[in-house]
N, C-alpha and C positions, 0 to 999 in steps of 0.2 A: 778024341774030337775036341777041337778048339772052340771055345765060346767067345763070341764077339759081342762087346757091349759098347754103348756110346759114352764118350767122356762127358761127365757131368758139367764141365765148364764150357766146352766148345762144340760138343755133339759129334766129334770125329770118332770114327769106329776104332776101337782098341781091342786087340786080342787079349783075353783074359788067361794068362799063363804066368809061370815063374819067370819067363823072359821079360815080361812087361814090368819094369822097375817101378813105375809110378801108378800101376792100376789102382783104381779104375780110371785114373786120369791118363791122357796121352803123353803128358810131359810134366817136368817139374814146374814150368810156368803155369800150367793150368791148376796144378795142385796148390801152388802159392796163391793164385787168384781165389780159389775156393777158400783157402785158410783165411785170407784177408776179408772175405765176405762174412765168415763166422765172427772174425775179431771185431768187425765194425757193425755187428748185429744185423746184417742184411738177412742172414739165415738164423732161424731160432726153431727150438723143438717146443711145440705147443704143450702147455700144462693144463690139463683139464680138471684139476682139483680145485675145489672152492675153498678159500681161506675160512677158517672158523673165527668166531669172535675172541677166542683165546689167543689166536695168532695176531689178530688185529683188534685190540680191544677198544680203539677209539671210534665212535660212530659219526663225529663230525669234525670239521677243522677247528671249531671252538675248543673241543676237547684237546686237540693236539697243542694249541696255543697256550693253554693252561698248564700243560705238562711241563 
């Protein structure tokens, strides 16, 4: 049974198999477009952790200027 997925870049249907060299993308072009989006920070993975005061000890811009 072959699985069909949508290309993340252009939404074209792609067969998910070993024969699909660029899966989940339909082509190298779409793969490179997606890579460029990550490099230009159009895509990002959300970080839900809250920085502690030990990681960021300065509480105001005045403290940073005196450092």
